[in-house]
TIDREN-475917 format. One line per field, with one value per residue (C-alpha): x negated, y, z; residue number from 1; residue in one letter. Coordinates in Angstrom, 3 decimals. Each point is the difference from the previous one (the first is absolute). Layout:
<nodes>
u <- [X | ...];
v <- [Y | ...];
w <- [Z | ...];
resi <- [NUM | ...];
resn <- [A | ...];
</nodes>
This chain:
<nodes>
u <- [-38.989 | -3.725 | -1.145 | -1.171 | 3.440 | 1.625 | -2.274 | 0.969 | 3.668 | -0.335 | -1.804 | 2.139 | 3.487 | 1.473 | -1.115 | 0.595 | 2.541 | 2.479 | 0.108 | -0.070 | -3.229 | 1.631 | 2.598 | -2.811 | -2.154 | 2.678 | 1.012 | -3.690 | -0.362 | 3.175 | -1.149 | -3.451 | 1.311 | 2.584 | -2.309 | -2.802 | 2.188 | -1.346 | 1.771 | 0.502 | -2.699 | 0.331 | -0.058 | -0.184 | 0.939 | -0.920 | 0.864 | -2.169 | -0.524 | 1.583 | 3.114 | 1.769 | -0.309 | -1.664 | 2.706 | 2.610 | -1.886 | -0.136 | 3.767 | 0.327 | -1.458 | 2.371 | 0.408 | -0.495 | 0.940 | -1.876 | 2.300 | -1.054 | -3.666 | 0.768 | 1.969 | -2.375 | -3.505 | -0.669 | 1.025 | 0.420 | -0.933 | 0.096 | 0.653 | 0.643 | 1.556 | 2.271 | 0.871 | 3.201 | -1.630 | -1.153 | -1.837 | -1.222 | 1.652 | -1.974 | -3.256 | 0.577 | 0.511 | -3.276 | -1.879 | 1.393 | -0.784 | -3.586 | -0.584 | 1.716 | -1.420 | -3.435 | -2.402 | 2.858 | 2.082 | -0.456 | 0.036 | 1.749 | -0.575 | 1.604 | -1.410 | -3.224 | -0.902 | -0.141 | -3.028 | 0.129 | 1.537 | -0.615 | 2.334 | 3.105 | 1.219 | 1.402 | 1.477 | 1.215 | 1.397 | 0.232 | -0.590 | 0.672 | -3.715 | -0.749 | 0.847 | -1.572 | -1.425 | -0.552 | -3.727 | 0.126 | 2.309 | -2.066 | -3.188 | 1.841 | 1.556 | -2.782 | -2.456 | 2.829 | 1.196 | -1.112 | 0.448 | 0.581 | 1.950 | 0.006 | 3.122 | -0.033 | -2.694 | 0.344 | -0.811 | -2.606 | -1.950 | 1.695 | 2.111 | 2.303 | 0.065 | -3.740 | -0.025 | -1.391 | 0.154 | 0.791 | 1.149 | 0.743 | -3.440 | 1.643 | -2.270 | 0.443 | 0.456 | -3.508 | -1.560 | 1.970 | -0.491 | -3.495 | 0.968 | 0.960 | 3.261 | 1.871 | 0.992 | 3.162 | -0.025 | 2.591 | 2.219 | 2.236 | -1.203 | 1.586 | 2.005 | -1.458 | -3.564 | 1.042 | 2.046 | -2.658 | -2.696 | 2.128 | 0.527 | -3.753 | -0.628 | 2.506 | -1.162 | -3.745 | -1.075 | -2.056 | 0.285 | -2.935 | -0.350 | -1.865 | -2.674 | 2.734 | 1.777 | 2.903 | 1.210 | -1.335 | 3.284 | 1.487 | -2.840 | -2.326 | 0.629 | 0.576 | 3.449 | -1.507 | -0.868 | 3.595 | 1.767 | 2.658 | -1.475 | -3.553 | 0.122 | 0.515 | -3.101 | -2.077 | 1.043 | -0.626 | 3.605 | 0.840 | 3.093 | 0.028 | 2.492 | 1.953 | 2.788 | -1.951 | -0.133 | -3.772 | -2.765 | 0.192 | -3.734 | -0.032 | 2.651 | -1.569 | 0.518 | -2.322 | 0.486 | -3.627 | -1.248 | 2.763 | 0.105 | 3.561 | 2.284 | 2.896 | 0.384 | 1.263 | 0.978 | 2.136 | 2.351 | 3.497 | 0.549 | -2.117 | 2.068 | -2.679 | -3.334 | -1.351 | -1.161 | 3.210 | 1.837 | -2.129 | -2.217 | -3.759 | -1.487 | -1.316 | -2.368 | 1.949 | -1.899 | -3.380 | -2.177 | -0.025 | 3.718 | 1.462 | -2.891 | -2.019 | 2.941 | 0.637 | 0.761 | 2.465 | 0.498 | -3.639 | -1.764 | -2.093 | -3.087 | 0.426 | 0.852 | -2.703 | -2.509 | -2.001 | 3.064 | 1.701 | -0.785 | 0.492 | 2.260];
v <- [128.870 | -0.159 | -1.866 | 3.208 | 1.536 | -3.070 | 0.256 | 3.657 | -0.961 | -2.625 | 2.333 | 3.082 | -1.167 | 0.315 | 3.629 | 1.109 | -2.218 | -1.376 | -2.684 | -3.341 | -0.943 | -3.216 | 2.098 | 1.635 | -3.030 | -2.519 | 2.015 | 0.263 | -3.771 | -0.642 | 2.297 | -1.588 | -3.569 | 0.748 | 2.115 | -2.557 | -3.107 | -1.220 | -2.186 | 0.823 | -0.821 | -3.676 | -0.310 | -2.885 | 1.382 | -1.919 | 0.840 | -1.679 | 0.841 | 3.398 | 1.648 | 0.476 | 3.767 | 0.593 | -1.472 | 1.784 | 3.261 | -0.729 | -0.561 | 3.533 | 1.405 | 2.527 | 1.687 | -2.602 | -2.756 | -3.273 | -1.701 | 2.456 | -0.713 | -3.679 | 0.847 | 2.446 | -0.565 | -3.529 | -3.505 | -1.734 | -3.611 | -1.240 | 1.640 | -1.919 | 3.067 | 1.009 | -3.034 | -2.031 | -3.328 | -2.149 | -3.258 | -2.038 | 2.379 | 2.963 | -1.952 | -1.054 | 3.628 | 0.909 | -2.844 | 0.896 | 3.696 | -0.648 | -2.273 | 2.125 | 3.335 | -1.084 | 2.930 | 2.404 | 0.345 | 2.339 | -1.723 | 2.144 | -1.180 | 1.201 | -1.151 | -1.450 | -3.650 | -2.400 | -2.268 | -1.910 | -3.493 | -0.174 | 2.968 | -1.748 | 3.177 | 1.189 | -2.595 | 1.260 | -3.255 | -3.689 | -3.020 | -3.657 | -0.358 | 3.068 | 3.592 | 2.654 | 2.785 | 3.615 | -0.672 | -2.789 | 1.790 | 3.182 | -1.915 | -1.565 | 3.188 | 2.494 | -1.128 | -0.139 | 3.600 | 2.961 | 2.316 | -0.640 | 2.626 | -0.140 | 1.835 | 1.232 | 0.019 | -3.677 | -1.095 | 2.732 | -0.258 | -2.524 | 2.587 | -0.956 | -3.620 | -0.244 | 2.201 | -1.264 | -2.836 | -1.186 | -3.464 | -0.963 | 0.952 | 2.362 | 1.611 | 2.700 | -1.103 | 1.100 | -2.419 | -2.919 | 0.684 | 1.520 | 2.081 | 3.642 | 0.891 | 3.310 | 0.884 | 2.076 | 0.181 | 1.354 | -1.471 | 0.030 | 1.064 | 3.128 | -1.172 | 2.798 | -1.189 | -3.438 | 1.109 | 2.540 | -2.679 | -2.372 | 2.781 | 0.617 | -3.699 | 0.055 | 3.256 | 0.017 | -3.191 | -0.082 | 3.249 | 1.773 | -1.246 | 1.213 | -1.929 | -2.076 | -0.914 | 2.460 | 2.067 | 3.527 | 1.135 | -0.232 | -0.487 | 2.890 | 2.473 | -0.412 | 0.307 | 2.777 | 2.137 | 0.580 | -0.421 | 2.621 | 0.399 | 0.585 | 3.676 | -1.018 | -2.212 | 2.810 | 2.256 | -2.796 | 0.016 | -3.569 | -1.816 | -0.838 | -2.824 | -1.835 | 2.193 | 3.252 | 1.996 | 0.563 | -2.119 | -3.586 | -0.702 | 0.043 | -2.737 | -2.474 | 1.276 | -1.822 | 2.498 | 1.248 | -3.565 | -1.242 | 0.293 | 0.356 | 2.652 | -0.528 | 3.693 | 0.988 | -3.384 | -0.879 | -2.984 | -1.175 | 2.473 | 2.722 | 0.059 | -0.246 | -1.358 | -0.747 | 3.501 | 1.555 | -2.500 | 1.272 | -3.042 | -0.230 | -1.581 | -3.396 | -0.510 | -2.830 | 0.148 | -0.567 | -3.090 | -0.456 | 0.593 | -0.689 | -0.935 | 3.080 | 2.283 | -1.198 | 1.144 | 1.794 | 3.051 | 0.564 | 2.765 | -0.866 | 1.417 | -2.658 | -2.830 | 0.859 | 2.478 | 0.207 | 0.882 | 2.337 | 3.145 | -1.362 | 2.123];
w <- [153.810 | 0.741 | 3.085 | 1.660 | -0.500 | 1.497 | 3.046 | 0.392 | -0.273 | 2.732 | 2.388 | -0.557 | -0.932 | 3.530 | 0.028 | -3.572 | -1.701 | 2.506 | 2.600 | -1.824 | -1.744 | -1.174 | -1.784 | -1.951 | -0.834 | -1.013 | -3.114 | -0.914 | 0.271 | -2.001 | -2.792 | -0.049 | -0.095 | -2.682 | -2.159 | 0.092 | -0.214 | 3.316 | 2.502 | 3.648 | 2.541 | 0.953 | 3.794 | 2.443 | 3.428 | 3.120 | 3.595 | 2.614 | 3.696 | 0.662 | 1.363 | -3.337 | 0.342 | -3.365 | -2.210 | 2.132 | -0.545 | -3.731 | -0.038 | 1.381 | -3.240 | -1.561 | -3.376 | -1.361 | 2.378 | 0.421 | -2.499 | -2.688 | 0.720 | -0.601 | -3.146 | -1.670 | 1.433 | 1.184 | -1.012 | 3.348 | -0.732 | 3.592 | 3.353 | 3.196 | 1.730 | -2.916 | -2.133 | 0.294 | -0.856 | 2.912 | 0.617 | -2.993 | -2.483 | 1.344 | 0.019 | -3.599 | -1.008 | 1.695 | -1.683 | -3.425 | 0.423 | 1.105 | -2.985 | -2.651 | 1.147 | 1.159 | -0.286 | -0.738 | 3.168 | 2.947 | 3.378 | 2.609 | 3.563 | 3.217 | 3.306 | 1.337 | -0.521 | 2.971 | -0.213 | 3.299 | 0.044 | -3.770 | -0.477 | 1.363 | 1.699 | -3.356 | -2.345 | -3.369 | -1.415 | 0.769 | -2.207 | 0.806 | 0.714 | 2.130 | 0.833 | -2.233 | 2.115 | -0.945 | 0.330 | -2.583 | -2.418 | 0.064 | -0.759 | -2.938 | -1.387 | 0.764 | -2.702 | -2.576 | 0.489 | -2.091 | 2.994 | 3.682 | 1.913 | 3.806 | 1.164 | 3.581 | 2.651 | 0.945 | -3.564 | -0.422 | 3.252 | 2.294 | 1.816 | 2.852 | -1.192 | 0.705 | 3.100 | 3.281 | 0.985 | -3.569 | 0.988 | -3.622 | -1.326 | -2.481 | -2.571 | -2.681 | -3.595 | -1.011 | 2.495 | -1.403 | -3.711 | -0.162 | -3.040 | -0.600 | 1.734 | -0.303 | 3.543 | 0.366 | 3.770 | 2.408 | 2.684 | -1.882 | -3.421 | -1.419 | -3.045 | -2.122 | 0.670 | -1.206 | -3.027 | -1.006 | 0.113 | -2.084 | -2.549 | -0.204 | -0.639 | -2.865 | -1.576 | 0.618 | 1.763 | 3.185 | 2.019 | 1.620 | 3.567 | 3.065 | 1.888 | 1.659 | -3.221 | 0.323 | -2.994 | 0.294 | -1.543 | 3.493 | 2.499 | -0.773 | 2.849 | 3.704 | 1.509 | 2.115 | -3.029 | -1.078 | 3.336 | 0.710 | 3.498 | -1.236 | 1.001 | 3.627 | -0.210 | -1.499 | 2.862 | 2.539 | 1.134 | 0.952 | 1.238 | 3.671 | -0.419 | -2.674 | -1.319 | 0.122 | -3.239 | 0.013 | -1.570 | 1.238 | -0.213 | 3.812 | 0.232 | -2.394 | -3.551 | -2.421 | -2.831 | -0.089 | -0.600 | -2.340 | -3.782 | -1.330 | -1.470 | 2.432 | 0.954 | -3.447 | -1.498 | 3.026 | 0.171 | -0.941 | -2.841 | 1.615 | 3.181 | 2.667 | 1.205 | 3.506 | 0.969 | -1.341 | 2.207 | 2.910 | 0.444 | -0.665 | -3.096 | 1.137 | -2.938 | -1.617 | -3.320 | 1.694 | -0.226 | 3.783 | 0.637 | 2.512 | 2.309 | -0.962 | 0.764 | 3.532 | 2.611 | -2.285 | 2.226 | 0.898 | -1.930 | -3.028 | 1.715 | 2.700 | -2.397 | -2.558 | 1.417 | -3.225 | -2.089 | 2.419 | -1.975 | -3.506 | -2.197];
resi <- [1 | 2 | 3 | 4 | 5 | 6 | 7 | 8 | 9 | 10 | 11 | 12 | 13 | 14 | 15 | 16 | 17 | 18 | 19 | 20 | 21 | 22 | 23 | 24 | 25 | 26 | 27 | 28 | 29 | 30 | 31 | 32 | 33 | 34 | 35 | 36 | 37 | 38 | 39 | 40 | 41 | 42 | 43 | 44 | 45 | 46 | 47 | 48 | 49 | 50 | 51 | 52 | 53 | 54 | 55 | 56 | 57 | 58 | 59 | 60 | 61 | 62 | 63 | 64 | 65 | 66 | 67 | 68 | 69 | 70 | 71 | 72 | 73 | 74 | 75 | 76 | 77 | 78 | 79 | 80 | 81 | 82 | 83 | 84 | 85 | 86 | 87 | 88 | 89 | 90 | 91 | 92 | 93 | 94 | 95 | 96 | 97 | 98 | 99 | 100 | 101 | 102 | 103 | 104 | 105 | 106 | 107 | 108 | 109 | 110 | 111 | 112 | 113 | 114 | 115 | 116 | 117 | 118 | 119 | 120 | 121 | 122 | 123 | 124 | 125 | 126 | 127 | 128 | 129 | 130 | 131 | 132 | 133 | 134 | 135 | 136 | 137 | 138 | 139 | 140 | 141 | 142 | 143 | 144 | 145 | 146 | 147 | 148 | 149 | 150 | 151 | 152 | 153 | 154 | 155 | 156 | 157 | 158 | 159 | 160 | 161 | 162 | 163 | 164 | 165 | 166 | 167 | 168 | 169 | 170 | 171 | 172 | 173 | 174 | 175 | 176 | 177 | 178 | 179 | 180 | 181 | 182 | 183 | 184 | 185 | 186 | 187 | 188 | 189 | 190 | 191 | 192 | 193 | 194 | 195 | 196 | 197 | 198 | 199 | 200 | 201 | 202 | 203 | 204 | 205 | 206 | 207 | 208 | 209 | 210 | 211 | 212 | 213 | 214 | 215 | 216 | 217 | 218 | 219 | 220 | 221 | 222 | 223 | 224 | 225 | 226 | 227 | 228 | 229 | 230 | 231 | 232 | 233 | 234 | 235 | 236 | 237 | 238 | 239 | 240 | 241 | 242 | 243 | 244 | 245 | 246 | 247 | 248 | 249 | 250 | 251 | 252 | 253 | 254 | 255 | 256 | 257 | 258 | 259 | 260 | 261 | 262 | 263 | 264 | 265 | 266 | 267 | 268 | 269 | 270 | 271 | 272 | 273 | 274 | 275 | 276 | 277 | 278 | 279 | 280 | 281 | 282 | 283 | 284 | 285 | 286 | 287 | 288 | 289 | 290 | 291 | 292 | 293 | 294 | 295 | 296 | 297 | 298 | 299 | 300 | 301 | 302 | 303 | 304 | 305 | 306 | 307 | 308 | 309 | 310 | 311];
resn <- [M | R | K | E | E | F | A | H | L | C | R | N | W | P | V | Q | G | G | Y | S | L | A | G | A | V | V | P | L | V | R | T | Y | L | F | G | N | H | R | R | K | L | P | V | I | W | L | E | T | N | D | S | G | D | N | N | I | S | F | L | N | A | T | S | P | Y | A | G | Q | V | F | T | Y | M | I | D | L | L | Y | S | N | P | F | M | A | A | Q | G | P | D | A | L | Q | L | L | T | N | A | A | R | E | Y | S | G | K | F | T | L | V | V | E | G | A | V | P | T | K | A | D | G | L | Y | T | V | I | A | R | T | P | E | R | P | L | T | A | W | E | I | L | R | W | L | G | P | L | A | E | Y | V | L | A | V | G | T | C | A | S | F | G | G | P | S | A | A | R | P | N | L | T | G | S | R | P | I | Q | D | V | L | Q | R | P | V | I | R | V | S | G | C | P | V | N | P | E | W | F | V | G | T | L | A | H | L | I | L | Y | G | M | P | E | V | D | D | Q | G | R | P | T | L | F | Y | R | D | T | V | H | R | H | C | Q | R | R | S | Y | F | D | Q | K | V | F | A | E | K | L | G | D | K | E | C | M | Y | S | V | G | C | M | G | P | A | T | L | A | D | C | P | Y | R | Q | W | V | D | H | V | S | W | P | V | K | A | N | T | P | C | I | G | C | T | N | R | D | F | P | D | G | S | T | P | F | Y | Q | S | L | A | Q | K | R | P | K | E | G | G | R | A];
</nodes>
């Protein structure tokens, strides 16, 4: 499959082919790896300062399930949220993986990185000499990785972990590493954005990204453009309160200023998304989330006067 066809598949699969993009791309990856005698994508997966929502969202992937992604797409060399090993054994696995796969592995990072107090707010491992912070480990692993993938808005832009007053001095991965980072933002990330990006890395390498480093496969159009309540907006029929069926622009919806395909991708095997659940989009994929989205139930025109009419 040509790269352009893959991009079309990613953008249109929820509409044309079914509900699970992962179910479409995993067979492509398996065929490619087998036919070209290639090994799975080696991955070191690190969770830092976040709520754990992104790996939980990933575990909600269906058809195939997360276990099949591990089996057929990626070789998970180390993962502090998923692995059974603990303590010195886990640290040894990480050290061995970084040495053996230097320049070849993909570094997947969830969460922002605390930098105050020498990063002691997030400790990944301990040695007899000192604790190893996320800040230190990222600066060690970042230059060794072939690709760095920031999963979720905290890793991508700081997100809630770096929101006011940011007592831990948390920073996005890009600020810590000073190297190209693929940002798959969302709070949490949609598992299909993540799996689709992994598939692109395997099949074609670095994906096209927007001016904020997000794959244009999934962050090309605003939520507003494809929203099921768009017709109400066009007719200037707005909700008066939460729970009304009309356009929720008047009660804080950030859809006109948020790039994501949530309206047709949806979540948890295409079951729902915020507006379908009768709550406004809060702009969780944005660089300035959550501070730039607050007060959550104040209209976009009041929160961001210059962007109030963006479609």
